C-alpha positions in Angstrom: -21.9 -32.1 21.3 -18.2 -33.6 19.4 -18.4 -35.9 21.8 -21.9 -36.9 21.1 -21.1 -36.9 17.0 -17.9 -40.2 17.8 -15.0 -37.8 18.0 -12.4 -39.2 20.5 -10.9 -35.7 23.0 -7.1 -37.6 24.1 -6.6 -34.2 26.2 -9.3 -32.6 26.7 -8.9 -29.1 28.5 -6.6 -28.8 25.6 -9.4 -29.3 23.1 -11.0 -26.9 25.1 -8.6 -24.2 25.0 -7.5 -24.8 21.6 -11.5 -24.7 20.8 -11.9 -21.3 22.7 -9.0 -19.3 21.3 -9.2 -20.8 17.7 -13.2 -21.1 17.5 -15.5 -23.7 16.6 -16.2 -22.8 12.9 -12.8 -22.4 12.1 -12.0 -25.7 12.9 -15.2 -27.3 11.6 -13.2 -26.9 8.1 -10.4 -29.2 9.5 -12.4 -32.0 10.8 -15.0 -32.3 8.3 -12.6 -34.9 6.1 -12.9 -36.9 9.5 -16.8 -37.1 9.4 -18.1 -40.6 7.8 -21.6 -38.8 7.5 -21.3 -35.3 6.8 -24.7 -34.3 6.5 -25.7 -35.1 9.9 -22.2 -34.5 11.3 -21.3 -37.7 12.3 -17.7 -39.1 12.6 -15.8 -42.0 11.1 -14.6 -44.5 13.9 -11.3 -43.6 15.8 -11.4 -39.6 14.8 -10.1 -37.7 17.4 -9.1 -34.4 18.1 -5.7 -34.2 17.6 -5.8 -35.3 13.8 -7.9 -31.8 13.0 -5.3 -30.0 14.8 -2.3 -32.1 12.8 -4.3 -30.4 9.5 -5.0 -27.2 11.2 -1.0 -26.8 12.2 0.1 -28.3 8.9 -1.8 -26.0 6.8 -0.8 -23.0 9.2 2.7 -23.8 8.2 1.9 -23.8 4.6 0.5 -20.9 4.6 3.5 -20.3 6.0 5.9 -21.5 3.4 4.1 -20.2 0.5 3.8 -16.5 1.6 7.8 -15.9 2.3 8.2 -17.6 -1.3 5.9 -15.6 -3.0 7.5 -12.3 -1.6 10.6 -13.2 -4.2 8.5 -13.9 -6.9 6.8 -11.1 -6.1 10.0 -9.0 -5.9 11.0 -10.1 -8.9 8.6 -9.6 -11.2 8.4 -5.8 -9.9 12.2 -5.4 -10.6 11.8 -6.9 -14.4 8.8 -4.6 -15.3 10.7 -1.7 -14.0 13.8 -2.6 -15.6 12.3 -3.9 -19.6 9.3 -1.2 -20.0 11.6 1.9 -18.5 14.6 0.9 -20.9 11.2 -0.1 -23.6 10.1 3.2 -22.9 10.9 5.7 -19.9 10.6 5.1 -16.1 7.7 7.1 -16.1 6.0 4.4 -18.2 3.6 3.3 -15.4 1.1 7.2 -16.6 0.9 6.3 -20.0 -2.3 5.3 -21.0 -1.4 4.8 -24.4 0.9 1.9 -23.3 -2.3 0.0 -21.6 -4.7 -1.8 -23.5 -8.0 -0.9 -21.7 -8.0 2.8 -21.0 -10.8 2.2 -17.7 -9.0 -0.2 -16.0 -5.5 1.5 -16.8 -6.6 4.7 -14.6 -8.4 2.7 -12.2 -5.2 1.0 -11.5 -3.7 4.4 -11.3 -5.5 5.6 -8.9 -5.4 2.6 -6.4 -1.7 2.9 -6.7 -1.7 6.8 -5.8 -3.8 5.9 -3.0 -1.2 3.9 -1.9 1.3 6.3 -2.7 -0.6 8.9 -0.3 -1.1 6.7 2.6 2.8 5.4 2.5 5.3 6.9 4.7 8.1 5.3 3.6 11.5 8.0 3.2 11.7 7.6 -0.2 8.1 8.4 -1.1 8.2 11.9 1.0 10.9 12.6 0.1 10.3 12.3 -3.8 7.1 14.2 -3.1 9.4 16.9 -1.6 11.4 17.3 -4.4 9.7 16.8 -7.4 5.3 17.8 -8.2 4.9 14.3 -10.8 2.0 12.5 -10.2 3.6 9.3 -10.2 7.9 8.7 -9.1 9.4 6.7 -11.5 8.1 3.3 -12.2 11.1 1.6 -10.1 9.7 3.9 -7.1 6.4 3.7 -7.6 6.4 0.0 -8.0 8.3 -0.7 -4.3 4.7 0.4 -2.5 2.6 -1.1 -5.6 0.1 -3.9 -4.4 0.6 -7.6 -5.8 -2.4 -7.2 -7.2 -1.8 -3.6 -8.9 1.0 -5.3 -10.4 -0.9 -8.2 -11.3 -3.7 -5.7 -13.9 -1.0 -3.4 -14.5 1.0 -6.1 -16.5 -2.8 -8.2 -18.1 -3.8 -5.0 -18.8 -0.2 -4.1 -20.8 -0.6 -4.1 -25.1 0.8 -7.0 -26.5 4.0 -6.6 -27.8 7.8 -7.4 -27.4 7.8 -5.2 -23.8 5.2 -7.7 -22.1 6.6 -10.8 -24.0 10.1 -10.2 -22.8 8.9 -10.0 -19.2 7.1 -13.1 -19.5 9.6 -14.5 -21.3 12.5 -14.1 -18.2 9.9 -16.0 -16.1 10.4 -18.8 -19.0 6.6 -18.2 -19.9 4.3 -16.8 -22.7 2.4 -13.3 -21.7 -1.1 -14.8 -21.6 -0.1 -17.6 -19.4 2.7 -15.3 -17.4 -0.6 -12.7 -16.6 -2.7 -15.8 -15.3 -0.7 -16.9 -12.6 0.5 -13.4 -11.6 -3.7 -13.4 -11.1 -3.6 -16.5 -9.0 -0.6 -15.7 -7.1 -2.4 -12.6 -5.9 -5.7 -14.9 -5.0 -3.2 -17.4 -3.1 -1.6 -15.1 -1.0 -4.8 -13.3 -0.3 -6.1 -16.5 1.3 -3.2 -16.9 3.0 -3.2 -13.5 4.5 -6.5 -14.0 5.5 -5.4 -16.9 7.5 -8.0 -19.5 5.5 -7.6 -22.8 4.9 -5.2 -23.8 1.5 -4.3 -27.4 1.7 -7.1 -29.0 0.4 -9.0 -25.8 -1.3 -10.1 -25.6 -3.9 -9.1 -22.6 -5.8 -11.5 -20.4 -7.8 -8.9 -18.6 -9.8 -7.5 -21.4 -12.6 -4.1 -20.4 -14.3 -3.2 -21.5 -17.2 -1.1 -24.6 -18.1 1.7 -23.4 -20.7 1.9 -25.3 -23.9 5.2 -24.8 -24.9 6.7 -24.1 -21.2 10.8 -22.7 -21.8 12.1 -24.6 -18.9 11.5 -27.6 -17.1 7.8 -27.9 -16.3 4.9 -31.2 -15.0 4.9 -33.5 -17.8 1.6 -34.7 -16.3 -0.9 -32.9 -18.4 -4.2 -34.5 -16.3 -3.3 -32.6 -13.4 -5.9 -30.1 -12.0 -5.0 -26.5 -11.9 -7.7 -26.0 -9.2 -5.7 -27.2 -6.4 -2.5 -26.2 -4.5 -0.2 -28.8 -6.1 -0.8 -27.1 -8.8 0.3 -23.5 -7.3 3.0 -25.0 -5.7 4.3 -26.3 -9.0 4.1 -22.8 -10.6 5.7 -21.8 -7.5 8.7 -24.1 -8.1 9.1 -23.3 -11.6 9.6 -19.8 -11.2 12.0 -20.1 -8.5 13.9 -22.4 -10.3 14.8 -18.5 -12.2 14.9 -16.1 -9.5 16.3 -18.5 -6.9 17.7 -21.7 -8.4 19.3 -22.5 -5.3 16.0 -21.7 -3.5 15.0 -25.1 -1.0 11.3 -24.8 -1.5 10.7 -28.4 -3.3 13.0 -29.7 0.2 11.0 -27.8 2.6 7.4 -29.2 1.0 9.0 -32.9 1.6 9.9 -32.0 5.3 6.7 -31.0 5.7 4.6 -33.7 4.7 6.9 -35.9 6.3 6.4 -34.4 9.6 2.4 -34.7 9.2 2.2 -38.3 8.1 -1.7 -37.9 8.8 -2.2 -35.3 5.9 -3.3 -36.6 2.9 -2.0 -35.5 -0.1 -4.7 -36.7 -2.7 -6.6 -34.1 -1.0 -4.1 -31.2 -2.1 -4.6 -32.4 -5.9 -1.1 -34.4 -6.0 -0.7 -37.1 -8.4 -0.2 -41.1 -7.4 3.9 -40.1 -9.0 4.3 -36.9 -8.4 7.9 -36.7 -6.7 9.2 -38.7 -10.5 8.2 -35.5 -12.2 11.7 -33.9 -13.3 10.2 -30.1 -11.1 9.6 -31.9 -8.0 13.3 -33.4 -8.4 
């Protein structure tokens, strides 16, 4: 059927194996850019299966890279939240509804964290439960098994004030922008964790653009905040604080060089992205 629509197969046996093990439908998202008539599924001249497979491999490697770097950011967020809020209030601040703007949201988040605690087989959680009767361990313990989504909701729901600003400022952002970035990172990580296409995705969660960033940020204010380029820029911005010696920029550049058929414009990269100080 694909051949009848104009797709060329350099190696039909390899293509058949890949289609059987990855699935026709999953692959269709990667040959979609190769269609000249998207309504009738007619391919452009010289469109071949290997090009679609190359996009698939690029997307897979990009997801792995994003997941790896978001891990560093998530761990740093846990550490900063535990430190700032424990020293401002006490180590059990997570259970104090008075510190949160919406009591119902707080209750729902704490209930979710409680479920995560019950499911956890971490030795430090089992040891705490054996010794103490507190409903929640201190935040520096609890946050170790708390999902990124719950952490994002906790931060977003904190009452406005110095502690909330201090946490965001440690990452070089105002608190409202930081909350939106956390929400966006949770969404992106979920997309990557479910092995969904990311490279040319139109993002449903759109993070805020910082008006007065504390550190080097994008100078081009016309970039779209619903494409992966914007998220990659956010990751670089935070890594510059979390891990100043990071090699994320170089890894991304190497990945783009490895797959020259990838159209960076479909990822939201502007024409002069390499001149941005953030990317140098």
